[in-house]
N, C-alpha and C positions, 0 to 999 in steps of 0.2 A: 504494500500500500504506500504509494509515493508521499502522501501527506499524513501518514501514520494514524489513520483511523479507518473504520469500516465504511465510512462515507465514500471512500474512493470506489467501492464496489457499486454503490447505487448511482453515483454520478457517471461512471463509465457507461452504464446503460442509457442514462438520460442524455448524455452528450451525443451519443450516436443517433438517438431518435431526434434530437434537436436539429442535427445536420440533415437528417433524412427529410424533416419537415421544412427545411429551408431557413431556420432561424439563424441569424448572424450574431445574436447577443444571448448569452447564457446568464441567468440570474438566480438568486435564491434569498430567502429569509433564513437566518442562521444564528445559533448560539456559539458558533466558532468552528467546529469540525467541518460542517458542510460548506461553510464559506471557503475554507482552505482547499477543499476538494474541488469545488466549482472553479475557483481561481486557477488552480493548477491544470485541470483538464481543459478548461477553455483556452488557456495559453497553448497547450499542446495541440489543440485542434484549430488554432488560428481564429478563435472567436473572441469578441469583446465580452467582458464580464462585469457584472454589477452584483455586489453583495450587500444586503441590507442587514444591519446588526443593531442590537440594543446599545445605547450609548455608553453603558457601563461595563461593556465586555472587557475581559482581561487583555492587557496590551500584548502579551505573548501570542494570543490567538489572532489578534488583529495583524500583527507583523507577519504571521504565517500566510495571510491572504494578500497583503500589500506587496510582498516580495515577487509575486507572480504578475504584477501589473494590473490587478483588478481595481475597479473603482469602488471604494468603500463608502457606504452611506450610513451614517450613524443616526438612529432614530431614538428620540426621547421616549422611552417606554420599555416594557418587557417583550419577550419573544412573541407572545400572542398578539400584541398590538402591532409589532413589526410584520407578522404574517398576514394580518388583516389588510395592512397597507399594500403589501405585495400582491394580494389578490385583486385589489383595485387597479394597481399598475398593470397587471397582466391583462386586464380587460381593455386597457387603453393603448398599450404598446405591443408591437410584434416581437416580443421577447420570449425566450423559453425559460420559464421559471421551473426549475427542476422539481420543487415541492409544491407547485401549484398546477400549471397546465401540462406539465410532464410527469406528474406524480404517479400516474398509473404505471408508467414504465420504470421510473425511478425506484418505486417500491419493489418491483420484481428483482432488482439487483441485489436486494438483501438475501435472496434465496441462495446466492453463491456461498454465503457463510455456512449455511446448512449443508450444502454439497461438500464443502471442505471438511466439516465435522465428520460426516459419514465416511468420507474417503480416509481421513486420518485414523478412524476407528476400524479400518479394514472392511469398509462397506457394511457397517452396522449402525443402528440407531442407538442413542443412549437412552437409558430408562428415564433420565431427567436432565433438563438443560436450564441453567439459570441465565436470564437475559436482562440486561439493563433496559429500562423502558422510558421513552420520552414521548414521541408521538404515538407509539404503539405499533408502528409499521414493521419494525424488525421482528418482533416476537410472532406476529401473525404470519409473516412470510417464512420464518423458520418452520413453523408448524405446517404450512402449505407445502414447502419443499420436502419435508419428511414424508408427508402423505403421497406426494407425487413420485418420490423415489420408490416408495413401496408399490404403488400402482403399476409402475413400469418394470418392476422386478429386479431393480438394482440392489435392494436391501430386503432382508426378511421382515415380515410384519412384526411390529413390536409396539406395545402400548407405551407411549412416552408422555411424560409430564412436562408442561411448559410452566416455568417458574418466573414470575415477573419481579424485578428488583427496582425499587425507587427510593429516593431520598424522602425523609419525613417532611421536609420543607416544600416538597412538590410531589404529592403522591395520589393524584386523583384516580388512577387506574388501580393501584393497590387498595385504596379505600373501597372502591366498587367491588373488587374481588372479595374483600373481607366481609362485605355486606351480603355476598352471595348473589350479586346481580351485575349487569353490565351497564347500568345507568351511571354516567359520569357527572360528577358535580365539580365544576371548574374551581381551581384554586389560584391564589396569587402566590407565585413562586418565591421562596426565601430559603436558599440552600447554596452551599459552595459547589454543588454538582451542577454547574451551569449548563453543561451539554445535555442534561436531562430536564432542565427547568422549563417544561411546557405545561402550563396550568390547564389548558383546554385542548387536550390531544386530539388530533384529527382522526386517528384510528383507535381512540380509546375504547369505544363500544366494542369493536371487533376484538381488540386485545383482551379485554376482560372476558368476553364471551369464549374466546378460544382457550384461555387459561382455565376457565371453569370446566369447559367441555372435555379438556384433556385430563381432568382429575388433578390438575396442578393447583398452585396457590400463588400469592404475591405477598411481599412484605416490604416494609420501609425501614430505613435506618437513619440515625441522627448524624449530623456533621462530624462530631468527635469519633463516632464509629467508622465513618467513611475514611477519615484520616488514619486511624489505627489500622484499618484493613489495607490501605495503600502501602503503609509501612510494612505490614506483614507480607504482602505480595512481593515487595521489593527485596526484603531480607531473606525470604525462603525460596523464591523462584527466580530471583534476579530480573524481575520485570517491573519497570517503573511505569505504572499505568496512570491515566488521568483520574479525576474524581469519580467518573462513571465506573471505572474498574474497581475502585474502593467500594462503591455501592454494591456491585455484584458479589464481591468477596464477603463483605459484611453481611449481606442478606443470606448468602449460603451458610455462613457460620451460625447466624441466628436461627435459621431453620433446622440445622443439624442439632443445635442445642435444644430446640423446642420439640424435637422428635418428628418433625414434618418431612425431613429428608433422611434417608437411610444411609448411614456411613459405610455399610457393606455393599452398597449399590453404586454402580458407575454414574457419576454426575459430571456434566460438562459445565464449566463456567466461561461465559463469553466476555473476554477482555477486548473491548471494542475501540480503545483509543490509547495512544501513547501519552506519557506524563509530560 
C-alpha cells in the first residue's frame, strides 16, 4: 500500500472507474487516510485532485496529501459536515468523488483485504475477524467477499463472525449492535481515533445488520485503551499502527476478557493503517 493504509485498495478501484467515466478530477471527503490515497493515485494517473478535510486534522496527515500535489480544502467542521458539503459539490461539478458518486465501486475495493486474508490462511476463512469501523463499508465488504469466495468454491464453507471495533468517543455502529438492532443514532465524534471518527456512517445500517446476522458483536474502547493497545502492538509484533489499529487490538483484548471471543479459536485482527 503506497500510502500505508487500506484506503489504497479502495481508491485503486475508484480511480480506474473515474478514468473509464471520463473524469479528469478525483476528489474525496476524508479524515486523513483516504485523502492521502486519493492524492497519490490521482498523481499516478495524471488526474487533478481535491481533498476536503476537517480543519483540525493532524498536520502529519495533511502533509501526506500535500506532498502529492493535491489541492487541500480545509472545512470548519467535523467529517460528517465535510461529507455533506462534498455531496453538494459532486452535484455541481464533473468531478469523481470516490466516496460519493464513485462509492459503489470504491467500496468493492475493500473486498481485496478479505481475499488476502483467505489467501494468507491457505485459502481458509477465519472463525472470527475483528475490523475497525468508520463508515461501515469495510466490514460489510469483508463479509461479502467471504461469502463470494465460498460460493465460487475457492474456500470451504465456514460460519465466520464479523466483529466491529470502534472508539467510545464515536461508536454509533457498536451502540446499535449492543442494542441488538441496526438503527443508527448519529453521534458527535470526540476521540483520538480520527480515521474512525464518522458520527453518521453511510453504511452503518448495513454494518450493524451484517455483524448481527453473522453471530458477531461490536465493542468500543476508550482513548487510554487505544493508546495502550498501540503500544502493545508495537512492542510485541513490531508494528506501529495508527489509532485505528489500537482500536482493533483493544477491542479484541476486551472481548477475549469478556469471554465473547474464544482464545483457542483463530481470530484475525485487521490493522488497516500505519502509525
